[in-house]
C-alpha positions as CSV (number, residue, x, y, z in Angstrom):
1,M,-15.9,6.7,15.2
2,A,-13.2,9.2,14.1
3,G,-9.6,8.0,13.7
4,Y,-6.2,9.4,13.2
5,V,-6.6,8.6,9.5
6,E,-10.1,8.7,8.1
7,M,-11.2,7.5,4.6
8,F,-14.8,8.3,4.2
9,R,-17.1,7.4,1.2
10,L,-14.0,7.4,-0.9
11,G,-14.6,6.9,-4.6
12,K,-12.9,7.1,-8.0
13,T,-14.6,7.4,-11.3
14,Y,-13.0,7.8,-14.7
15,D,-14.7,9.2,-17.8
16,T,-14.5,6.9,-20.8
17,L,-15.9,6.7,-24.3
18,K,-18.5,4.3,-23.0
19,G,-19.5,6.5,-20.1
20,P,-18.4,6.8,-16.4
21,A,-16.3,3.9,-15.1
22,V,-16.5,3.6,-11.3
23,I,-13.3,1.9,-10.0
24,V,-13.7,2.4,-6.3
25,E,-17.0,3.2,-4.5
26,D,-18.0,4.0,-0.9
27,F,-14.6,2.9,0.6
28,N,-14.6,3.6,4.3
29,L,-11.8,3.0,6.8
30,N,-10.7,4.6,10.0
31,M,-7.2,3.9,11.4
32,K,-5.7,4.6,14.9
33,Q,-2.4,6.3,15.2
34,G,0.4,3.8,14.8
35,E,-1.9,1.2,13.3
36,Y,-0.7,-1.1,10.5
37,A,-3.4,-2.0,7.9
38,S,-3.0,-4.1,4.8
39,L,-5.3,-3.9,1.7
40,L,-5.7,-7.3,0.2
41,G,-7.6,-8.3,-2.9
42,H,-7.3,-9.6,-6.5
43,S,-5.5,-7.7,-9.2
44,G,-7.6,-4.8,-10.6
45,C,-9.7,-4.5,-7.5
46,G,-8.7,-0.9,-6.8
47,K,-6.2,-1.3,-4.0
48,S,-3.5,0.9,-5.6
49,T,-6.2,3.4,-6.6
50,V,-7.2,3.8,-2.9
51,L,-3.5,4.2,-2.0
52,M,-2.9,6.8,-4.7
53,M,-5.9,8.8,-3.5
54,V,-4.6,8.7,0.1
55,A,-1.2,9.7,-1.2
56,G,-2.7,12.7,-3.1
57,L,-1.3,11.4,-6.4
58,C,-4.7,10.6,-7.8
59,D,-7.7,13.0,-7.7
60,I,-10.6,11.9,-5.4
61,T,-14.0,11.8,-7.2
62,D,-16.1,11.3,-4.1
63,G,-15.6,11.4,-0.3
64,G,-12.3,12.4,1.2
65,V,-9.3,11.5,3.4
66,V,-8.3,13.1,6.7
67,V,-4.8,12.6,8.2
68,A,-4.2,14.0,11.7
69,N,-7.3,16.3,11.5
70,H,-6.2,17.7,8.1
71,E,-8.2,16.9,5.0
72,I,-5.8,16.2,2.1
73,D,-6.0,18.1,-1.2
74,G,-2.8,16.7,-2.9
75,P,0.5,15.1,-2.1
76,G,2.5,16.3,1.0
77,P,5.3,15.3,3.3
78,D,2.8,14.2,6.0
79,R,2.5,11.0,3.8
80,G,5.6,9.0,2.9
81,I,5.3,6.4,0.1
82,V,7.4,3.4,-0.8
83,F,6.7,1.8,-4.2
84,Q,7.5,-1.7,-5.5
85,S,10.4,-0.1,-7.4
86,P,12.3,2.4,-5.2
87,C,12.6,5.0,-8.1
88,L,16.1,6.3,-7.1
89,M,18.3,8.6,-9.0
90,P,20.9,6.0,-10.2
91,W,23.8,8.5,-10.5
92,M,23.3,9.7,-6.9
93,T,24.6,8.1,-3.8
94,A,22.3,6.4,-1.2
95,L,22.8,9.5,1.0
96,E,22.1,12.0,-1.8
97,N,18.9,10.1,-2.7
98,V,17.6,10.4,0.9
99,L,18.7,14.0,1.1
100,L,16.6,14.9,-2.0
101,G,13.5,14.8,0.1
102,V,15.0,15.9,3.4
103,D,16.4,19.1,1.9
104,Q,12.9,20.0,0.6
105,V,11.0,19.2,3.8
106,Y,13.6,20.7,6.2
107,P,15.0,23.7,4.4
108,H,15.7,25.6,7.6
109,A,17.7,22.8,9.2
110,T,21.5,23.0,9.0
111,K,23.4,21.0,6.4
112,K,24.8,18.8,9.2
113,Q,21.3,18.2,10.7
114,R,19.9,17.1,7.3
115,H,23.0,14.9,6.7
116,D,22.7,13.3,10.2
117,L,19.0,12.6,9.8
118,S,19.5,11.0,6.4
119,A,22.5,9.0,7.6
120,Y,20.5,7.9,10.7
121,Y,17.7,6.3,8.7
122,L,20.1,4.7,6.2
123,S,21.9,3.2,9.2
124,L,18.6,1.8,10.6
125,V,17.9,-0.1,7.3
126,G,21.5,-1.5,7.4
127,L,23.2,0.8,4.9
128,G,25.4,2.8,7.3
129,N,28.5,1.7,5.3
130,K,26.9,2.4,1.9
131,L,26.2,6.2,2.3
132,R,28.6,7.1,-0.5
133,T,27.7,4.2,-2.9
134,R,25.8,5.2,-6.0
135,A,22.3,3.7,-6.3
136,S,23.2,2.0,-9.6
137,D,25.8,0.0,-7.7
138,L,23.4,-1.2,-5.0
139,S,21.5,-4.5,-5.2
140,Q,17.7,-4.4,-5.7
141,G,17.2,-5.1,-2.0
142,M,19.6,-2.4,-1.0
143,Q,17.9,0.1,-3.3
144,Q,14.6,-0.7,-1.6
145,R,16.2,-0.1,1.8
146,V,17.2,3.4,0.5
147,G,13.5,3.9,-0.5
148,I,12.4,3.0,3.0
149,A,15.0,5.2,4.6
150,R,13.9,8.1,2.4
151,A,10.3,7.7,3.4
152,F,11.0,7.6,7.1
153,A,13.5,10.5,7.0
154,L,10.6,12.8,6.1
155,K,9.0,12.0,9.5
156,P,5.6,11.3,7.9
157,K,2.4,11.0,9.9
158,M,1.4,8.2,7.6
159,L,3.4,5.6,5.6
160,L,2.0,4.2,2.3
161,L,3.5,1.0,1.0
162,D,2.6,-0.2,-2.5
163,E,3.8,-3.9,-2.6
164,P,7.2,-2.8,-1.3
165,F,8.7,-6.3,-1.2
166,G,7.1,-7.7,-4.3
167,M,10.2,-7.7,-6.5
168,L,12.6,-9.1,-3.9
169,D,13.7,-12.7,-3.2
170,S,12.1,-14.4,-0.2
171,L,15.1,-14.0,2.2
172,T,15.5,-10.3,1.4
173,R,11.8,-9.8,1.7
174,M,11.6,-11.4,5.2
175,E,14.6,-9.4,6.4
176,L,13.2,-6.1,5.1
177,Q,9.8,-6.9,6.6
178,E,11.4,-7.2,10.0
179,I,13.5,-4.1,9.6
180,L,10.4,-2.1,8.6
181,L,8.4,-3.3,11.6
182,E,11.3,-2.4,14.0
183,I,11.3,1.2,12.7
184,L,7.5,1.4,12.7
185,M,7.5,0.3,16.4
186,R,10.1,3.0,17.2
187,D,8.5,5.8,15.2
188,K,4.7,4.9,15.7
189,V,3.9,5.7,12.1
190,T,0.4,4.8,10.9
191,T,0.8,2.5,7.9
192,M,-1.2,1.2,5.0
193,M,0.2,-1.5,2.8
194,I,-1.0,-2.9,-0.5
195,T,-0.1,-6.6,-0.9
196,H,-1.2,-9.8,-2.8
197,D,0.5,-12.0,-0.1
198,V,-1.7,-13.4,2.6
199,D,1.2,-14.5,4.8
200,E,2.8,-11.0,4.5
201,A,-0.5,-9.4,5.5
202,L,-0.9,-11.6,8.5
203,F,2.7,-11.1,9.7
204,M,2.8,-7.3,9.3
205,S,-0.7,-6.1,10.1
206,D,-3.0,-5.1,12.9
207,R,-5.9,-5.3,10.5
208,V,-6.4,-6.8,7.1
209,V,-8.9,-5.0,4.8
210,M,-10.3,-7.3,2.1
211,M,-11.5,-5.6,-1.1
212,T,-14.2,-6.8,-3.4
213,N,-13.6,-7.2,-7.1
214,G,-13.8,-4.2,-9.3
215,P,-15.4,-2.3,-10.9
216,R,-17.1,-0.5,-8.0
217,A,-14.7,-2.1,-5.5
218,T,-15.2,-1.5,-1.9
219,V,-14.4,-2.9,1.6
220,G,-15.7,-6.5,1.7
221,A,-14.4,-7.5,5.1
222,I,-12.0,-6.4,7.8
223,F,-10.1,-8.9,10.0
224,D,-8.5,-7.9,13.3
225,I,-5.2,-9.7,13.6
226,P,-4.5,-10.8,17.2
227,F,-0.7,-11.5,17.3
228,D,1.3,-9.6,19.9
229,R,3.9,-6.9,19.0
230,P,6.8,-6.9,18.6
231,R,6.2,-9.6,16.0
232,V,8.5,-12.6,16.0
233,R,8.0,-14.7,12.8
234,T,8.3,-18.1,14.5
235,E,5.8,-17.1,17.2
236,V,3.4,-15.8,14.6
237,L,3.6,-19.0,12.6
238,E,3.1,-21.1,15.7
239,H,0.2,-19.0,17.0
240,P,-2.9,-21.3,17.4
241,E,-5.1,-18.9,15.4
242,Y,-2.6,-18.2,12.5
243,Y,-4.0,-20.8,10.1
244,D,-7.6,-20.0,11.0
245,Y,-7.0,-16.4,9.9
246,R,-5.1,-17.6,6.9
247,E,-8.0,-19.8,5.9
248,K,-10.5,-16.9,6.4
249,L,-8.5,-14.6,4.1
250,L,-8.1,-17.3,1.4
251,C,-11.8,-18.2,1.6
252,F,-12.7,-14.5,1.0
253,L,-10.5,-14.4,-2.1
254,E,-12.0,-17.7,-3.4
255,E,-15.5,-16.2,-3.0
256,Q,-14.4,-13.2,-5.1
257,D,-13.1,-15.6,-7.7
258,H,-16.5,-17.4,-7.9
259,K,-18.3,-14.0,-8.1
260,K,-16.0,-12.9,-10.9
261,L,-16.5,-16.2,-12.8
262,K,-20.3,-15.8,-12.6
263,Q,-20.1,-12.2,-13.7
264,D,-17.9,-13.1,-16.7
265,V,-20.4,-15.9,-17.7
266,A,-23.3,-13.5,-17.4
267,E,-21.6,-10.8,-19.5
268,H,-20.6,-13.4,-22.1
269,E,-24.2,-14.7,-22.4
270,A,-25.5,-11.1,-22.6
271,K,-23.1,-10.3,-25.4
272,K,-24.1,-13.5,-27.3
273,A,-27.8,-12.5,-27.0
274,E,-27.0,-8.9,-28.2
275,D,-25.1,-10.3,-31.2
276,V,-28.1,-12.6,-32.0
277,N,-30.5,-9.7,-31.8
278,E,-28.3,-7.6,-34.1
279,E,-28.2,-10.5,-36.7
280,D,-32.0,-10.9,-36.6
281,T,-32.4,-7.1,-37.1
282,V,-30.1,-7.2,-40.2
283,C,-31.9,-10.2,-41.7
284,A,-35.3,-8.6,-41.2
């Protein structure tokens, strides 16, 4: 069934000295407009590769991505992205950093309109009194707020989040999660987030997409998360199914650990056998 965002048979292969290396293979996911999906899996499973392909920042080897009936062929303002590090211009103010993108995407708007749009989203993330503060003088949490405001100010059809709270302390992380959900509820932006945090995925998401180990990583399981919106953290934690879903996600990750261990052992034994055969050949 078609969706607002469609990722069909998505694959990424790199050429190496040892031959083609398939990182992601046959990744399929449809998302409804306004849906929030998290990609969860072990390090190196291809989560960020999928996100970079959807963002248009990484060439797609196989398959494709459609956003709002338009197949992507590179980066564009229809997809906003927030990285783990906000990547701000440190000598510019918070407002100037947001205006960088706004000026490019809305060149025909008046200077006041672009200013007001940027200031509006900075206000929504709690930085209404920091418009003229240089990025280098902001805390790490405030810098990430600027990054979030910058992404939303472009009015994207889809928001891509690459572990956006990973470098923050727990209190700042929880506060920014709730701010982000409030803006998403207001703007109805379809969102895909990369995370390693099971609890974060459960609190934020409508669906959690579990990825298998790489290489040749793909969708291993998808869990529909039943908690009502708007999300209230205490209500989510007290939901009778919360710990059942948490256990399901953790069990999937543990299964991937066991598969990886078996694969490592098999590769080690194969390498030992290969070395023995080489020694026998030399002796002969």
